[in-house]
C-alpha positions in Angstrom: -9.5 -18.1 3.6 -12.0 -18.5 0.8 -11.5 -17.2 -2.7 -13.6 -14.0 -2.1 -11.6 -13.1 1.0 -8.3 -13.7 -0.8 -9.4 -11.5 -3.7 -10.5 -8.8 -1.3 -7.1 -8.9 0.4 -5.2 -8.8 -2.9 -7.4 -5.8 -3.9 -6.7 -3.9 -0.7 -3.0 -4.6 -0.9 -2.9 -3.6 -4.6 -4.8 -0.3 -3.9 -2.6 0.4 -0.9 0.7 -0.2 -2.8 -0.4 1.6 -5.9 -1.4 4.7 -3.9 1.9 4.5 -2.0 3.9 4.4 -5.2 1.8 7.0 -6.9 2.2 9.4 -4.0 5.9 8.8 -3.2 8.5 11.3 -4.2 11.6 10.6 -6.3 10.0 7.8 -8.5 11.8 7.3 -11.7 9.1 4.8 -12.8 6.1 7.2 -12.9 5.5 6.6 -16.6 5.7 2.8 -16.2 3.3 3.0 -13.2 0.8 5.0 -15.2 1.1 2.7 -18.2 0.7 -0.5 -16.2 -2.1 0.8 -14.0 -4.9 -1.4 -15.6 -2.7 -4.5 -15.2 -1.4 -3.7 -11.7 -4.9 -3.1 -10.4 -6.7 -5.6 -12.5 -8.5 -7.1 -9.5 -9.3 -3.7 -7.9 -12.4 -1.7 -8.7 -11.3 1.8 -9.4 -14.6 3.5 -10.1 -13.4 7.0 -11.1 -10.3 5.8 -13.0 -11.7 3.0 -15.1 -15.0 4.7 -16.1 -13.6 7.4 -18.3 -17.0 8.3 -19.7 -16.2 7.1 -23.1 -19.0 5.4 -25.1 -18.4 1.9 -26.1 -18.9 0.8 -29.8 -22.5 -0.2 -29.0 -23.2 3.4 -27.8 -23.4 2.5 -24.1 -21.1 3.6 -21.4 -18.8 1.1 -19.8 -20.3 -0.1 -16.5 -18.7 -2.7 -14.3 -21.2 -5.4 -13.2 -21.9 -5.4 -9.5 -20.7 -9.0 -9.1 -17.2 -7.8 -10.1 -17.0 -5.2 -7.3 -14.6 -6.5 -4.7 -14.3 -3.4 -2.5 -16.8 -0.6 -2.0 -16.0 2.8 -3.2 -15.5 4.0 0.4 -13.2 1.1 1.3 -11.2 1.8 -1.9 -10.9 5.5 -0.9 -9.8 4.5 2.6 -6.9 2.4 1.2 -5.9 5.1 -1.3 -5.8 7.6 1.6 -3.8 5.3 3.8 -1.4 4.5 1.0 -0.8 8.3 0.4 -0.2 8.8 4.2 2.2 5.9 4.3 4.0 7.4 1.3 4.8 10.5 3.3 6.3 8.5 6.1 8.1 6.3 3.6 9.7 9.3 1.9 11.3 10.2 5.2 12.5 6.7 5.8 13.8 6.1 2.2 17.1 7.9 2.7 18.0 5.7 5.7 17.9 2.4 3.7 21.3 1.0 2.8 21.6 1.0 -1.1 23.3 -2.5 -0.9 20.1 -4.0 0.5 18.1 -2.5 -2.4 20.6 -3.8 -5.0 20.6 -7.3 -3.5 16.8 -7.4 -3.4 16.6 -6.1 -6.9 18.8 -8.9 -8.2 16.5 -11.4 -6.5 13.2 -9.8 -7.6 14.2 -9.6 -11.3 16.1 -12.8 -11.5 14.8 -16.2 -12.4 14.2 -17.2 -8.7 11.3 -19.0 -7.1 8.6 -17.0 -5.3 9.5 -18.7 -2.1 13.2 -17.6 -2.4 12.1 -14.0 -3.3 9.8 -13.9 -0.3 12.5 -15.2 2.0 15.0 -12.7 0.7 12.4 -9.9 1.0 11.7 -10.9 4.6 15.4 -10.7 5.4 15.7 -7.3 3.8 12.6 -6.0 5.6 13.9 -7.3 9.0 17.4 -5.8 8.4 15.9 -2.4 7.8 13.3 -2.6 10.6 16.1 -3.6 13.1 17.9 -0.4 12.3 14.9 1.8 12.8 13.9 3.3 16.1 10.6 1.7 16.7 8.5 4.7 17.4 5.6 3.0 15.5 4.1 -0.4 15.8 6.2 -3.1 14.3 3.6 -4.2 11.7 3.2 -0.7 10.4 7.0 -0.3 10.2 7.2 -3.6 8.3 4.5 -2.5 5.8 6.1 0.8 5.2 9.6 -0.7 4.8 8.2 -3.3 2.4 6.6 -0.6 0.2 9.7 1.6 0.3 11.9 -1.3 -0.7 9.5 -2.0 -3.6 9.7 1.6 -4.6 13.5 1.6 -4.5 13.8 -1.7 -6.5 11.4 -0.2 -9.1 13.6 2.9 -9.3 16.6 0.6 -9.9 14.8 -1.5 -12.6 11.7 0.4 -13.8 11.1 -2.1 -16.6 10.4 -4.8 -13.9 7.7 -2.7 -12.2 4.9 -5.2 -12.8 6.9 -8.1 -11.3 8.1 -5.9 -8.4 4.4 -4.8 -7.8 3.1 -8.4 -7.9 5.8 -9.8 -5.7 5.3 -7.0 -3.1 1.5 -7.5 -3.1 2.0 -11.3 -2.6 4.5 -10.6 0.2 2.1 -8.2 2.0 -0.8 -10.7 1.6 1.4 -13.5 3.1 3.1 -11.6 5.9 1.0 -8.6 6.8 -2.6 -9.6 5.9 -4.1 -9.2 9.3 -2.5 -5.7 9.8 -3.7 -4.5 6.3 -7.2 -5.9 7.0 -7.3 -4.0 10.3 -6.5 -0.7 8.6 -10.1 -0.5 7.3 -12.7 0.5 9.8 -15.4 -2.0 10.4 -18.5 -1.4 8.4 
């Protein structure tokens, strides 16, 4: 995968996760999410959110150069919509997740542990939750939703670590569910 494809995948995963978290219920980290939005979605092109219409000091409006656009506006909207839809499913699933799984994962995600160890632990947590679910949906979709619900629950446990939880979750999605996420967008 070249750098452009990797950036596109990270952007899609970031938009998807951000929309999921933004549209989820019972989030105790809403203010942190809002405050960190520019950092969390630094690689994403959020046309209507970043261009607030303010004039710059030189009298011009802020315009993002076309070379920086990683996803089209329609692609971005698709991933926002999918994230919101998955949040609805995730809200129904959230109550079924054992709090001890979340506590254990939270300790790993906010501890001084290697990315590989966090990814391995997250894989174990996702698998444990998915195994307990009736698989009425395809496995990859269940894994994606569980991953994002676990991120939400960890962020609820330690809101001050939202940025690290977000980054770790995007990396996990890119590493483990890249093909599934790429196939969520219709071919253009």
